[in-house]
C-alpha positions as CSV (number, residue, x, y, z in Angstrom):
1,X,-13.4,11.0,-37.7
2,X,-10.7,13.5,-38.4
3,X,-10.2,13.6,-34.7
4,X,-9.8,9.6,-34.4
5,X,-7.1,9.5,-37.0
6,X,-5.3,12.6,-35.3
7,X,-5.0,10.8,-31.9
8,X,-3.8,7.7,-33.7
9,X,-1.2,9.5,-35.7
10,X,-0.3,11.4,-32.4
11,X,0.1,8.1,-30.4
12,X,2.0,6.2,-33.1
13,X,4.5,9.3,-33.4
14,X,5.0,9.4,-29.5
15,X,5.8,5.9,-29.6
16,X,2.8,5.3,-27.0
17,X,1.0,2.2,-26.6
18,X,-2.7,2.0,-25.3
19,X,-3.9,-1.1,-23.3
20,X,-7.5,-1.1,-22.6
21,X,-9.3,-2.1,-19.2
22,X,-12.3,-4.4,-18.5
23,X,-15.2,-2.2,-18.4
24,X,-17.3,-4.4,-16.1
25,X,-15.4,-4.1,-12.9
26,X,-13.0,-1.8,-11.1
27,X,-9.3,-2.3,-12.7
28,X,-5.9,-2.3,-10.9
29,X,-2.5,-3.9,-11.6
30,X,-1.3,-7.2,-10.6
31,X,2.1,-7.0,-9.1
32,X,3.2,-10.7,-9.3
33,X,6.7,-10.7,-8.7
34,X,7.2,-7.2,-10.2
35,X,7.3,-3.7,-8.6
36,X,5.2,-0.9,-9.1
37,X,7.8,2.3,-9.2
38,X,8.0,5.9,-9.4
39,X,11.5,7.0,-10.7
40,X,12.5,10.0,-8.7
41,X,14.8,11.6,-11.6
42,X,11.7,13.1,-12.6
43,X,10.5,14.7,-9.1
44,X,13.4,17.3,-8.5
45,X,13.1,16.6,-4.8
46,X,15.7,17.5,-2.2
47,X,16.3,15.6,1.2
48,X,13.7,18.0,2.6
49,X,11.1,18.0,0.1
50,X,7.7,17.0,1.7
51,X,5.6,14.3,0.1
52,X,2.8,12.0,0.3
53,X,2.8,8.5,-1.5
54,X,-0.7,6.7,-1.4
55,X,-2.2,3.6,-2.8
56,X,-5.0,0.8,-2.5
57,X,-3.3,-2.7,-2.2
58,X,-5.1,-6.2,-2.0
59,X,-2.4,-9.2,-0.7
60,X,-3.5,-12.4,-3.0
61,X,-1.2,-14.6,-0.8
62,X,1.9,-14.4,1.3
63,X,5.0,-16.7,0.5
64,X,7.3,-15.3,3.1
65,X,11.2,-15.4,2.8
66,X,13.5,-15.6,5.6
67,X,13.0,-11.8,5.9
68,X,9.6,-12.0,5.1
69,X,7.8,-9.9,2.1
70,X,9.1,-6.6,0.7
71,X,6.5,-4.1,1.0
72,X,7.0,-0.3,0.5
73,X,10.5,1.0,-0.2
74,X,12.7,3.6,-2.0
75,X,15.9,2.5,-3.5
76,X,18.0,1.8,-6.2
77,X,19.8,-1.6,-7.1
78,X,22.7,0.6,-8.6
79,X,23.7,1.5,-4.8
80,X,25.6,-0.1,-2.2
81,X,24.5,-2.5,0.5
82,X,22.0,-2.5,2.1
83,X,20.5,0.5,0.5
84,X,20.7,-1.3,-3.2
85,X,18.4,-4.3,-1.8
86,X,16.2,-2.8,1.4
87,X,16.3,0.8,0.3
88,X,17.2,4.1,2.1
89,X,13.2,3.8,3.2
90,X,12.4,0.0,3.6
91,X,9.6,-2.0,4.9
92,X,8.7,-5.7,5.2
93,X,5.7,-7.7,6.1
94,X,6.6,-10.9,8.2
95,X,5.8,-13.7,10.6
96,X,2.6,-15.2,10.8
97,X,0.5,-12.4,11.9
98,X,1.7,-10.5,8.6
99,X,2.4,-7.7,10.4
100,X,4.3,-4.5,8.7
101,X,7.6,-3.3,10.0
102,X,9.7,0.1,8.7
103,X,12.9,1.7,8.9
104,X,14.9,4.5,7.4
105,X,18.5,4.9,6.8
106,X,19.7,8.7,7.4
107,X,22.4,9.0,5.7
108,X,24.7,6.4,3.6
109,X,27.1,5.5,6.5
110,X,24.3,5.2,9.2
111,X,22.4,2.6,10.4
112,X,18.6,1.9,10.3
113,X,16.0,3.9,12.4
114,X,12.9,1.7,13.0
115,X,9.5,3.3,13.0
116,X,7.4,3.5,16.1
117,X,4.2,1.6,16.1
118,X,1.2,4.0,17.1
119,X,-0.8,0.7,16.8
120,X,0.1,-2.7,15.9
121,X,-0.3,-3.0,12.0
122,X,-1.2,-6.0,9.9
123,X,-2.1,-6.6,6.3
124,X,-4.3,-9.4,5.8
125,X,-5.0,-11.3,2.5
126,X,-8.1,-10.4,0.6
127,X,-8.3,-7.0,2.5
128,X,-8.3,-4.0,0.5
129,X,-6.4,-1.4,2.6
130,X,-5.6,2.1,1.8
131,X,-1.8,3.2,2.8
132,X,-0.5,6.8,2.9
133,X,3.3,7.5,3.5
134,X,3.8,11.1,4.6
135,X,7.1,12.8,4.8
136,X,7.8,16.3,6.1
137,X,10.0,18.6,7.8
138,X,9.6,20.6,11.0
139,X,13.2,21.2,12.3
140,X,13.3,17.4,12.1
141,X,12.5,15.0,9.5
142,X,8.9,13.1,10.2
143,X,7.6,10.1,8.5
144,X,3.7,9.1,9.4
145,X,2.2,6.0,7.8
146,X,-1.4,5.6,7.6
147,X,-3.7,2.7,7.2
148,X,-7.2,3.3,6.0
149,X,-6.8,7.0,7.4
150,X,-5.5,6.3,10.4
151,X,-2.1,6.7,11.7
152,X,-0.4,3.5,12.6
153,X,3.4,4.2,12.4
154,X,5.6,7.2,12.7
155,X,9.4,8.0,12.8
156,X,11.5,11.2,13.1
157,X,15.0,12.0,12.6
158,X,17.2,15.2,14.0
159,X,19.7,14.6,10.9
160,X,17.3,15.9,8.4
161,X,20.1,17.7,6.6
162,X,22.0,14.5,5.7
163,X,18.8,12.5,5.2
164,X,19.7,10.2,2.3
165,X,18.7,11.2,-1.0
166,X,20.6,9.5,-3.9
167,X,21.8,11.6,-6.8
168,X,21.6,8.3,-8.6
169,X,18.4,7.4,-10.3
170,X,16.3,5.4,-7.7
171,X,12.6,4.8,-7.3
172,X,9.7,4.9,-4.8
173,X,8.5,1.1,-5.2
174,X,5.6,-1.0,-4.1
175,X,6.9,-4.8,-3.8
176,X,9.4,-6.3,-5.5
177,X,12.3,-8.9,-4.8
178,X,14.9,-7.9,-2.1
179,X,17.6,-10.0,-0.6
180,X,15.7,-12.6,1.7
181,X,12.4,-10.8,0.9
182,X,9.8,-12.1,-1.3
183,X,7.9,-10.0,-3.8
184,X,4.4,-8.8,-2.6
185,X,1.8,-10.7,-4.6
186,X,-0.9,-8.3,-4.6
187,X,-3.2,-6.2,-6.8
188,X,-2.7,-2.3,-6.5
189,X,-5.1,0.6,-7.3
190,X,-5.5,4.2,-7.3
191,X,-1.7,5.4,-7.0
192,X,-1.3,8.9,-5.8
193,X,1.7,11.1,-5.4
194,X,1.9,14.6,-4.2
195,X,4.7,17.0,-3.4
196,X,3.4,18.2,0.0
197,X,2.2,16.6,3.4
198,X,-1.2,15.9,3.3
199,X,-3.1,16.4,6.4
200,X,-4.9,13.7,8.1
201,X,-8.3,14.9,6.9
202,X,-6.8,15.0,3.4
203,X,-5.6,11.6,3.6
204,X,-9.1,10.1,4.7
205,X,-10.7,12.2,1.7
206,X,-8.1,10.9,-0.7
207,X,-9.4,7.3,0.1
208,X,-12.6,8.2,-1.7
209,X,-10.9,10.1,-4.4
210,X,-7.7,11.8,-5.3
211,X,-7.5,15.6,-4.9
212,X,-7.8,16.2,-8.5
213,X,-8.0,20.1,-8.0
214,X,-4.5,20.3,-5.9
215,X,-1.6,21.4,-7.8
216,X,0.6,19.1,-5.5
217,X,-0.7,15.9,-7.0
218,X,2.2,15.2,-9.5
219,X,0.7,11.7,-10.3
220,X,-2.6,9.7,-10.1
221,X,-3.0,6.3,-11.7
222,X,-6.6,5.1,-11.7
223,X,-6.0,2.2,-14.4
224,X,-9.9,2.2,-15.3
225,X,-9.3,3.3,-19.0
226,X,-6.0,0.9,-19.2
227,X,-2.8,2.6,-19.3
228,X,-0.8,4.2,-21.9
229,X,2.9,3.6,-22.1
230,X,5.9,5.3,-23.8
231,X,8.3,3.5,-26.0
232,X,10.2,2.5,-22.8
233,X,7.4,1.3,-20.9
234,X,6.8,4.0,-18.7
235,X,3.1,4.7,-17.7
236,X,1.9,8.4,-18.1
237,X,0.0,9.2,-15.1
238,X,-4.0,9.8,-15.7
239,X,-3.7,13.2,-13.8
240,X,-0.3,15.0,-13.3
241,X,3.0,15.2,-15.0
242,X,5.1,11.9,-14.0
243,X,5.2,8.5,-15.1
244,X,5.7,5.3,-13.4
245,X,6.5,1.5,-14.7
246,X,6.8,-2.0,-13.4
247,X,10.1,-3.1,-12.6
248,X,11.4,-6.4,-12.5
249,X,14.6,-6.7,-9.8
250,X,17.6,-8.6,-11.4
251,X,19.6,-10.7,-9.1
252,X,23.1,-11.8,-8.7
253,X,23.7,-15.5,-7.9
254,X,23.9,-15.0,-4.4
255,X,20.6,-13.4,-4.2
256,X,21.5,-9.7,-4.0
257,X,19.5,-6.9,-6.3
258,X,21.6,-6.0,-9.3
259,X,19.6,-3.5,-11.5
260,X,16.3,-3.7,-13.2
261,X,14.4,-4.2,-16.0
262,X,10.9,-2.7,-17.3
263,X,7.8,-5.1,-17.7
264,X,4.5,-4.4,-18.9
265,X,1.7,-3.7,-16.8
266,X,-1.0,-6.3,-16.3
267,X,-4.5,-5.0,-15.6
268,X,-6.5,-7.4,-13.2
269,X,-8.8,-6.5,-10.1
270,X,-9.2,-3.1,-8.6
271,X,-11.0,-1.4,-5.8
272,X,-14.2,0.6,-5.4
273,X,-13.4,2.7,-2.7
274,X,-17.0,3.8,-1.9
275,X,-18.1,0.1,-1.5
276,X,-15.2,-0.7,0.6
277,X,-15.3,2.3,2.9
278,X,-18.8,2.0,3.3
279,X,-19.2,-1.6,3.8
280,X,-17.6,-4.7,4.3
281,X,-17.7,-6.6,1.0
282,X,-18.6,-9.9,2.6
283,X,-22.1,-11.2,3.1
284,X,-23.9,-10.6,6.4
285,X,-25.2,-14.2,7.4
286,X,-28.8,-14.3,8.1
287,X,-28.3,-17.5,10.3
288,X,-24.7,-16.9,11.1
289,X,-22.5,-19.5,12.6
290,X,-21.0,-16.8,14.7
291,X,-22.2,-15.1,17.8
292,X,-20.5,-11.9,18.9
293,X,-21.1,-9.7,22.0
294,X,-19.4,-7.1,24.3
295,X,-19.2,-7.2,28.1
296,X,-16.8,-4.8,30.1
297,X,-14.6,-3.9,27.3
298,X,-14.3,-7.4,26.0
299,X,-15.2,-8.9,22.7
300,X,-16.4,-12.5,23.0
301,X,-16.8,-14.1,19.5
302,X,-18.4,-18.0,19.6
303,X,-18.2,-20.2,16.7
304,X,-19.4,-23.5,15.3
305,X,-16.6,-23.5,13.0
306,X,-12.9,-23.1,13.2
307,X,-11.9,-19.4,13.4
308,X,-9.1,-18.5,11.1
309,X,-9.1,-14.7,11.0
310,X,-11.1,-11.9,12.7
311,X,-11.5,-8.1,11.6
312,X,-13.3,-5.2,13.1
313,X,-14.4,-2.5,11.3
314,X,-16.5,0.5,12.2
315,X,-20.1,1.6,10.4
316,X,-18.3,3.3,7.6
317,X,-16.2,0.0,7.0
318,X,-13.0,1.3,8.1
319,X,-10.6,-1.3,9.6
320,X,-10.2,-0.7,13.5
321,X,-8.8,-4.0,14.9
322,X,-7.3,-7.2,13.2
323,X,-6.3,-9.6,16.1
324,X,-5.5,-12.4,14.0
325,X,-5.9,-14.9,16.6
326,X,-4.1,-18.4,16.0
327,X,-6.8,-20.7,14.1
328,X,-8.7,-22.6,16.9
329,X,-11.3,-25.0,16.9
330,X,-15.1,-24.4,17.8
331,X,-15.5,-22.3,20.9
332,X,-15.2,-18.8,22.2
333,X,-12.2,-16.3,21.9
334,X,-11.9,-13.1,24.2
335,X,-10.7,-10.2,22.7
336,X,-10.0,-6.9,24.9
337,X,-11.2,-3.9,22.7
338,X,-9.2,-0.9,23.3
339,X,-11.1,1.2,20.9
340,X,-12.1,5.1,21.5
341,X,-15.3,4.5,19.5
342,X,-18.9,4.2,20.3
343,X,-22.0,2.6,18.4
344,X,-22.3,0.1,15.7
345,X,-19.3,-2.1,15.0
346,X,-19.2,-5.1,12.2
347,X,-17.0,-8.0,13.1
348,X,-15.8,-10.2,10.2
349,X,-15.2,-13.8,11.4
350,X,-13.8,-15.9,8.3
351,X,-16.3,-14.7,5.6
352,X,-19.3,-13.8,8.3
353,X,-20.1,-10.4,9.3
354,X,-22.2,-9.9,12.6
355,X,-23.2,-6.4,14.0
356,X,-22.5,-5.6,17.4
357,X,-23.3,-2.3,19.7
358,X,-20.7,-0.7,22.1
């Protein structure tokens, strides 16, 4: 009993607030119109410090602005244009296919360098996906963006010594408003931040659970046991020494970013990585309206109903392809399969899943 009172007294003395999670299902946070942000003034980084920023995300719905929807970025609204809005590292989701685009500003006076697509990168609604942004240096600065453990984008700059790293406080952010870009209306879970560049094998392992015994893990937010915030509203990591918070991006009358204010965390739906990674979480219909087969490297999908979306997974539940065809009436769709895999595949059409062998 004395231990309980001691803990309560400690929480009160530190000005901390504990918010409990729902024990019946995995818990994450609901971004809504806000951004999950990690302030960089606690990191002691330079422009050559490697890092890995990973998280699970599930988009509830899109309401793209003229420039799309803000995704992952590093910025300070206190800086000059365009870094105050889009960030020195900037990404957006746009157009009807919900394709992700990344760019990096190498220095305050420079233009933007676009990331190169290794594969086309889409982010569907109601799909849990694991993203890892990795930065490291090898004479040049290099970025890699992983989705579900596979590299989809890369970027490098030979101007690493001038790679922009603001001295003012700024934040690594998921979501949030930016000029002509909508906030990311999504659930976020299992956020991880390391001060080194994880290898692809390590990124894939961290999808299941973070590398808890790795000293480079500066912060891990699980959200399963609620969250403990200090008097300013910063949330302490479940593992590690750094903190994060939810930011509301303030705006000027003409829609430019103009500072931030801290908002409370809202606990909502989370992810069970083992369930997502080892199988598609929709039902496999016993009498499906969908027929699918492969012939000469082409996937043919037939449906009795309108096809609104298609996703292709391997036997572990990892996303391989999201063709995202325009909605079509009943009929057949032919999709070229440029996949270096063999064996069982799962094809999700709307909410039905069918199995095929290639």
